[in-house]
C-alpha positions as CSV (number, residue, x, y, z in Angstrom):
1,M,-37.1,-80.8,81.9
2,R,-34.5,-80.0,84.5
3,A,-37.0,-81.1,87.3
4,A,-37.6,-84.4,85.6
5,F,-33.8,-85.0,85.2
6,T,-33.3,-84.1,88.9
7,T,-36.0,-86.6,90.0
8,R,-34.4,-89.3,87.9
9,R,-31.1,-88.7,89.5
10,L,-32.7,-88.8,93.0
11,A,-34.3,-92.1,92.2
12,S,-31.1,-93.6,90.9
13,L,-29.1,-92.2,93.8
14,G,-31.6,-93.8,96.2
15,A,-31.3,-97.2,94.6
16,C,-27.5,-97.1,94.5
17,T,-27.4,-96.0,98.1
18,L,-29.7,-98.9,99.1
19,I,-27.5,-101.4,97.3
20,A,-24.3,-100.0,98.8
21,L,-25.8,-99.9,102.3
22,A,-26.8,-103.6,102.1
23,S,-23.6,-104.8,100.5
24,A,-20.7,-102.8,101.9
25,P,-20.6,-104.3,105.4
26,A,-20.9,-107.8,104.1
27,V,-18.1,-107.3,101.6
28,A,-15.9,-105.8,104.2
29,L,-16.5,-108.6,106.6
30,A,-16.5,-111.5,104.2
31,G,-13.6,-110.2,102.1
32,G,-15.7,-110.5,99.0
33,A,-16.0,-114.3,99.3
34,L,-19.1,-116.3,100.1
35,A,-17.4,-118.3,102.8
36,P,-14.3,-117.7,104.9
37,A,-11.3,-119.9,104.0
38,H,-10.3,-120.4,107.6
39,S,-12.1,-122.0,110.6
40,V,-14.7,-119.7,112.1
41,S,-14.0,-118.4,115.6
42,A,-16.8,-117.5,118.0
43,H,-15.7,-113.9,118.0
44,E,-15.8,-113.7,114.2
45,A,-19.2,-115.3,114.1
46,S,-20.6,-112.9,116.7
47,K,-19.2,-109.9,114.9
48,A,-20.7,-111.1,111.6
49,G,-24.0,-111.8,113.2
50,R,-24.2,-108.3,114.7
51,W,-23.3,-106.7,111.3
52,A,-25.9,-108.9,109.6
53,L,-28.6,-107.8,112.1
54,A,-27.6,-104.1,111.7
55,I,-27.9,-104.5,107.9
56,A,-31.3,-106.2,108.2
57,L,-32.6,-103.5,110.5
58,V,-31.4,-100.7,108.3
59,F,-32.8,-102.4,105.2
60,L,-36.3,-103.0,106.7
61,V,-36.5,-99.6,108.5
62,A,-34.9,-97.4,105.9
63,G,-34.3,-99.4,102.8
64,V,-37.8,-100.7,102.2
65,P,-39.4,-97.2,102.4
66,L,-36.7,-95.9,100.1
67,L,-37.2,-98.7,97.7
68,A,-41.0,-98.2,97.7
69,W,-40.5,-94.4,97.1
70,G,-38.1,-95.2,94.3
71,I,-40.6,-97.5,92.6
72,R,-43.5,-95.0,93.0
73,S,-41.3,-92.2,91.7
74,T,-40.3,-94.2,88.7
75,W,-43.9,-94.9,88.0
76,W,-44.7,-91.2,88.4
77,L,-41.9,-90.3,85.9
78,L,-43.3,-92.8,83.4
79,S,-47.0,-92.1,83.6
80,G,-48.0,-90.0,86.7
81,R,-46.9,-86.6,85.3
82,R,-49.3,-87.0,82.4
83,T,-52.3,-87.5,84.7
84,G,-51.4,-84.5,86.9
85,A,-50.3,-86.7,89.9
86,T,-47.8,-85.2,92.3
87,L,-44.4,-86.7,93.1
88,P,-44.7,-89.2,95.9
89,K,-43.3,-88.1,99.3
90,L,-40.6,-90.0,101.0
91,W,-42.9,-91.1,103.8
92,W,-43.6,-94.6,105.1
93,G,-45.7,-96.4,107.6
94,R,-47.4,-93.5,109.5
95,S,-50.7,-95.4,109.5
96,L,-49.0,-98.4,110.9
97,V,-48.6,-96.7,114.3
98,V,-51.0,-93.7,114.1
99,G,-54.8,-94.3,114.3
100,T,-57.6,-92.6,112.6
101,D,-57.9,-90.3,115.6
102,N,-54.4,-89.0,114.9
103,R,-53.0,-90.6,118.0
104,V,-50.0,-92.9,118.3
105,S,-51.6,-96.3,119.1
106,T,-50.0,-98.4,121.9
107,S,-51.2,-101.7,120.5
108,K,-50.3,-101.0,116.9
109,T,-46.8,-99.8,117.9
110,A,-46.1,-102.9,120.0
111,A,-47.3,-105.2,117.1
112,L,-45.2,-103.3,114.6
113,V,-42.0,-103.4,116.7
114,W,-42.2,-107.1,117.4
115,T,-42.9,-107.8,113.7
116,Y,-39.9,-105.8,112.6
117,T,-37.8,-107.4,115.3
118,L,-38.5,-110.9,114.3
119,A,-38.3,-110.1,110.5
120,A,-34.9,-108.4,111.0
121,S,-33.6,-111.3,113.0
122,L,-34.6,-113.9,110.4
123,L,-33.2,-111.8,107.6
124,S,-29.9,-111.4,109.5
125,F,-29.5,-115.1,109.7
126,L,-29.8,-115.3,105.9
127,I,-27.3,-112.4,105.4
128,A,-24.9,-114.0,107.8
129,R,-25.1,-117.3,105.9
130,W,-24.3,-115.4,102.6
131,M,-21.3,-114.1,104.4
132,G,-20.2,-117.6,105.2
133,Y,-21.3,-117.7,108.9
134,Q,-24.0,-120.3,109.0
135,G,-24.4,-121.0,112.7
136,A,-27.6,-119.1,113.3
137,Y,-29.1,-120.4,110.0
138,K,-28.4,-124.0,111.0
139,V,-29.9,-123.5,114.4
140,L,-33.1,-122.1,112.8
141,S,-33.2,-124.9,110.3
142,T,-32.9,-127.6,112.9
143,Q,-34.9,-126.2,115.8
144,G,-37.3,-123.9,114.0
145,I,-39.0,-121.0,115.8
146,E,-40.1,-121.5,119.4
147,A,-43.8,-121.1,120.2
148,Q,-43.2,-118.1,122.5
149,Y,-42.5,-116.0,119.4
150,M,-45.9,-117.0,118.0
151,V,-47.4,-115.7,121.3
152,L,-45.5,-112.5,121.1
153,I,-46.3,-111.8,117.5
154,G,-49.9,-113.1,117.6
155,G,-50.6,-111.6,121.0
156,T,-49.6,-108.1,120.1
157,A,-51.3,-108.3,116.7
158,G,-54.4,-109.8,118.2
159,A,-54.5,-107.1,120.9
160,A,-54.3,-104.4,118.2
161,I,-57.1,-106.0,116.2
162,L,-59.4,-106.6,119.2
163,A,-58.8,-103.1,120.6
164,K,-59.7,-101.6,117.2
165,G,-62.8,-103.7,116.8
166,I,-64.0,-103.0,120.4
167,V,-63.4,-99.2,120.1
168,S,-65.0,-99.1,116.6
169,A,-68.1,-100.8,117.8
170,Q,-68.3,-98.5,120.8
171,V,-68.0,-95.4,118.6
172,D,-70.7,-96.8,116.3
173,S,-73.1,-97.3,119.2
174,G,-72.3,-94.0,120.9
175,A,-70.8,-95.6,124.0
176,T,-67.6,-93.8,123.5
177,A,-66.0,-91.1,121.3
178,K,-62.7,-90.7,119.5
179,P,-62.2,-87.0,118.7
180,E,-59.2,-86.4,116.5
181,A,-56.0,-85.2,118.3
182,E,-54.2,-82.0,117.1
183,S,-51.0,-83.9,116.6
184,A,-49.5,-87.4,117.1
185,N,-46.7,-87.7,119.7
186,L,-44.9,-90.5,121.6
187,A,-46.5,-89.5,124.9
188,Q,-49.8,-90.9,123.6
189,L,-48.3,-94.4,124.0
190,V,-49.1,-94.2,127.7
191,Q,-52.0,-91.7,127.6
192,N,-55.7,-92.0,127.3
193,D,-57.8,-89.8,125.0
194,G,-58.1,-87.2,127.7
195,G,-54.3,-86.8,128.0
196,G,-54.0,-88.5,131.3
197,T,-51.5,-91.4,132.0
198,D,-53.3,-94.7,131.6
199,L,-52.1,-97.6,133.9
200,G,-53.1,-100.3,131.4
201,D,-51.1,-98.7,128.6
202,V,-48.1,-98.2,130.8
203,Q,-48.2,-101.8,131.9
204,Y,-48.6,-103.2,128.4
205,L,-45.8,-101.0,127.1
206,L,-43.3,-101.6,129.9
207,F,-43.5,-105.4,129.8
208,N,-43.0,-105.4,126.0
209,I,-40.0,-103.0,126.4
210,V,-38.5,-105.4,129.0
211,A,-39.0,-108.4,126.7
212,L,-37.5,-106.5,123.7
213,A,-34.5,-105.4,125.8
214,F,-33.9,-109.1,126.8
215,F,-34.3,-110.2,123.2
216,Y,-31.8,-107.6,121.7
217,G,-29.4,-108.1,124.6
218,E,-29.2,-111.8,124.0
219,I,-29.1,-111.7,120.2
220,F,-26.3,-109.1,120.2
221,R,-24.4,-111.2,122.8
222,A,-24.5,-114.4,120.7
223,P,-26.2,-113.8,117.3
224,Q,-24.7,-117.1,116.0
225,A,-26.9,-119.0,118.5
226,G,-30.1,-118.1,116.7
227,L,-33.3,-116.7,118.2
228,P,-32.8,-116.3,122.0
229,T,-35.2,-118.1,124.4
230,I,-37.2,-115.6,126.3
231,P,-38.2,-116.6,129.8
232,D,-41.7,-118.0,130.0
233,A,-42.5,-115.7,132.9
234,L,-41.7,-112.6,130.8
235,V,-43.7,-113.9,127.8
236,G,-46.6,-114.6,130.3
237,L,-46.4,-111.1,131.7
238,T,-46.6,-109.6,128.2
239,S,-49.6,-111.8,127.4
240,V,-51.4,-110.9,130.7
241,A,-50.7,-107.2,130.0
242,A,-52.2,-107.6,126.5
243,A,-55.3,-109.2,128.0
244,G,-55.7,-106.4,130.5
245,F,-55.1,-103.8,127.7
246,V,-57.9,-105.3,125.6
247,G,-60.1,-105.9,128.6
248,K,-60.1,-102.2,129.6
249,K,-61.1,-101.3,126.1
250,A,-64.3,-103.3,126.6
251,L,-65.3,-101.4,129.7
252,A,-68.0,-98.7,129.1
253,G,-66.3,-95.4,128.9
254,P,-67.3,-92.4,131.1
255,A,-69.9,-89.9,130.0
256,V,-68.2,-87.2,127.9
257,L,-69.2,-84.1,126.0
258,S,-66.5,-83.8,123.3
259,E,-67.8,-80.8,121.3
260,V,-70.5,-78.1,121.4
261,T,-71.4,-76.1,118.3
262,P,-71.8,-73.2,118.0
263,E,-69.8,-71.9,121.0
264,A,-72.3,-69.1,121.5
265,A,-76.1,-68.8,120.7
266,A,-79.1,-66.8,121.7
267,V,-82.2,-68.1,123.5
268,G,-84.3,-70.3,121.2
269,E,-81.4,-71.2,118.9
270,A,-80.3,-74.8,118.3
271,V,-77.1,-76.2,119.8
272,T,-75.5,-79.5,118.7
273,I,-73.9,-81.4,121.6
274,A,-71.5,-84.3,120.8
275,T,-71.9,-86.9,123.6
276,S,-70.6,-90.3,124.4
277,G,-71.6,-92.8,127.1
278,I,-74.9,-91.1,127.6
279,A,-77.4,-91.8,124.8
280,K,-77.4,-94.5,122.1
281,S,-80.8,-93.9,120.4
282,E,-83.8,-91.6,120.3
283,E,-85.5,-93.8,122.9
284,D,-83.0,-92.5,125.5
285,L,-83.9,-88.8,124.9
286,P,-87.0,-88.6,127.1
287,A,-84.9,-89.5,130.1
288,L,-82.1,-87.0,129.4
289,T,-81.7,-83.7,131.2
290,V,-79.9,-81.0,129.3
291,K,-79.1,-77.8,131.3
292,F,-77.6,-74.5,130.3
293,G,-76.3,-73.4,133.7
294,E,-79.4,-73.9,136.0
295,A,-81.9,-73.6,133.1
296,A,-83.1,-76.9,131.7
297,A,-83.8,-77.2,128.0
298,D,-87.2,-78.4,126.9
299,R,-87.0,-82.2,126.5
300,R,-89.5,-82.0,123.7
301,G,-87.0,-80.1,121.6
302,L,-84.2,-82.6,122.0
303,A,-83.3,-84.6,118.9
304,L,-80.6,-87.2,118.2
305,T,-79.2,-86.5,114.8
306,T,-76.3,-88.9,114.0
307,T,-73.3,-90.8,115.4
308,T,-69.8,-89.7,114.5
309,T,-66.3,-90.2,115.8
310,L,-67.1,-87.3,118.2
311,G,-70.0,-89.3,119.6
312,V,-73.8,-89.2,119.4
313,L,-74.9,-85.7,118.3
314,I,-77.9,-84.3,120.2
315,N,-79.7,-81.1,119.3
316,A,-81.1,-78.9,122.1
317,Y,-82.5,-75.4,122.2
318,V,-81.2,-72.7,124.5
319,P,-83.9,-72.3,127.2
320,P,-85.5,-68.9,127.9
321,T,-84.0,-68.5,131.4
322,A,-80.4,-69.1,130.3
323,A,-78.0,-66.1,130.5
324,G,-74.3,-65.2,130.5
325,K,-71.6,-67.8,130.3
326,V,-72.7,-71.2,131.6
327,D,-71.8,-74.9,131.7
328,I,-73.9,-77.2,129.5
329,T,-74.6,-80.4,131.5
330,V,-76.2,-83.6,130.1
331,S,-77.3,-86.1,132.7
332,T,-79.3,-89.4,132.9
333,P,-81.5,-90.8,135.7
334,T,-78.8,-93.4,136.4
335,G,-76.4,-90.7,137.5
336,K,-74.2,-90.4,134.4
337,Q,-73.3,-86.8,133.8
338,A,-71.0,-84.8,131.6
339,S,-70.4,-81.0,131.3
340,W,-69.0,-78.6,128.8
341,P,-67.8,-75.3,130.3
342,G,-68.0,-71.7,129.0
343,F,-70.9,-71.8,126.6
344,A,-72.0,-68.2,125.9
345,V,-75.7,-67.2,125.9
346,K,-75.9,-64.1,123.7
347,P,-78.3,-61.4,124.8
348,T,-80.9,-60.0,122.4
349,I,-83.3,-57.1,122.3
350,T,-86.7,-58.1,121.1
351,T,-88.5,-54.7,121.5
352,P,-89.4,-53.2,118.2
353,D,-87.2,-50.3,117.1
354,A,-90.1,-47.9,117.1
355,D,-90.5,-48.4,120.9
356,L,-86.8,-48.0,121.7
357,Q,-87.0,-44.3,122.8
358,G,-87.2,-42.3,125.9
359,H,-86.5,-39.0,127.7
360,P,-83.4,-38.3,129.7
361,S,-83.8,-39.6,133.3
362,G,-86.9,-41.4,132.1
363,K,-87.5,-45.2,132.4
364,V,-88.0,-47.5,129.4
365,E,-89.1,-51.1,129.4
366,I,-87.1,-53.2,127.1
367,M,-87.9,-56.8,126.2
368,T,-84.8,-59.0,126.1
369,T,-83.6,-62.6,126.1
370,G,-80.4,-63.9,127.7
371,V,-80.7,-61.3,130.5
372,A,-83.3,-62.3,133.1
373,G,-81.4,-65.4,133.9
374,L,-78.6,-63.2,135.4
375,G,-80.8,-62.9,138.5
376,S,-82.5,-60.0,140.3
377,K,-79.1,-58.2,140.7
378,L,-78.4,-58.6,137.0
379,S,-74.8,-59.7,137.7
380,G,-72.5,-58.9,134.9
381,L,-75.0,-56.7,133.0
382,T,-74.0,-53.2,131.7
383,V,-76.3,-51.0,129.7
384,E,-75.1,-48.0,127.6
385,I,-77.2,-45.4,125.8
386,G,-75.2,-43.0,123.5
387,G,-72.0,-44.1,125.3
388,E,-73.3,-43.2,128.7
389,L,-73.9,-45.9,131.4
390,A,-77.6,-46.4,132.2
391,S,-78.9,-48.0,135.4
392,S,-81.3,-51.0,134.9
393,E,-83.4,-53.4,136.9
394,L,-86.0,-56.2,136.4
395,N,-89.7,-55.6,137.0
396,A,-92.2,-58.2,138.2
397,N,-92.6,-59.5,134.7
398,E,-88.8,-60.0,134.3
399,C,-88.7,-57.2,131.8
400,L,-85.6,-55.0,131.7
401,V,-86.3,-51.4,132.9
402,V,-83.6,-49.0,131.9
403,T,-83.2,-45.4,133.1
404,V,-82.1,-43.1,130.3
405,P,-78.9,-41.2,131.4
406,E,-79.4,-37.6,132.3
407,R,-76.6,-36.5,130.0
408,A,-78.2,-38.2,127.0
409,R,-78.7,-35.5,124.2
410,P,-82.4,-35.0,123.3
411,K,-83.6,-35.3,119.8
412,T,-80.8,-37.6,118.7
413,V,-80.7,-41.2,117.6
414,D,-78.0,-43.1,119.6
415,V,-77.3,-46.7,120.3
416,I,-78.3,-48.8,123.2
417,V,-75.9,-51.5,124.1
418,L,-76.5,-54.5,126.4
419,R,-73.4,-56.4,127.6
420,T,-73.5,-59.7,129.5
421,P,-70.8,-62.3,130.1
422,G,-72.3,-64.1,127.1
423,G,-71.9,-61.2,124.6
424,E,-73.6,-57.9,123.7
425,A,-76.6,-56.7,121.8
426,R,-76.9,-53.3,119.9
427,R,-80.0,-51.5,118.6
428,P,-80.8,-47.8,117.6
429,F,-82.3,-45.8,120.5
430,E,-84.0,-42.4,120.1
431,V,-83.6,-39.8,122.9
432,L,-86.7,-37.6,123.0
């Protein structure tokens, strides 16, 4: 009961705050009257216009979200609690600037800022008129809105729509991937998906910042003059930058491996590789080469499963000669190539348990996978029997030959351990 009362007080307080925020400066400036009784000076009109713009910006940026939260909270108080719904959070517009890949979108942000800028300016002219300062409103009524604002609003909105459509089509076809970022941050406004600074994004963002700086500088200087005229050269530069921004989205992205699962697997096990810019359909599979280090996977085992935001998913089997930690490389005959570092090929012991036995100082042949690919020197391989290091080598059949340590205790069952850079394998071993 106390929680419901507190929520009602919060909603009422938010509504009262919103009303006071919108009305206090106007009342203070206009003296509670709709029109000043004396002639309006340029200084008074400018001051009123600036206050009106500040009120409009606060209302659109903070007031509208608060109002929306208040309405949703009231609805929750009236009916939501009965259905088990949770109290709405005071959060607004994240999806207006953050894409489905959890990155701050340059094109969406530019479109949103210009939309709020123009909306706040028009609302400020109306607020100033209510205060009794009608200069900006009369200019708007007689001259209308210049075509350059249609270019700025339509250009940024069109760039956002086209960029989203192009990228979505590329993701659907497997030409590119959009893996989800860990978090959204402002640095992504000038970064590509790989985290590097993108010249097209920087150019698009900078020219819009310059145009916005000019707009706000002029409208704060003389708000009673209406919407400022932005130089055609600056409007043209923002348009050219928008065209370049969209154009680079249409270019085919580089070959990329965005994910490999699992991160470690034994020889013969399936691995799913998320690729983009490499394959679009199963018809491309016969021409692909998938390597685990220097060991090539059997093309007959390759399979294209599905297309996701991570890219086209390809299944491949770890080849018999792969070993240790390797880079997975996918390449095409046209020269496109992408790699994924640090995949672990787990070693295994395939010899039956009954044959895992030997005398101290004796040699035992052990069948393994994920070992022979280490080379004749077995780089990175260590073998232990009962906690004692054992020497090992490969025979002509690439079978592992292990010498049982001299200090191994006879007539006991110990453990043989194979360790490689890709992992380790353990099995019981009987010392005779």
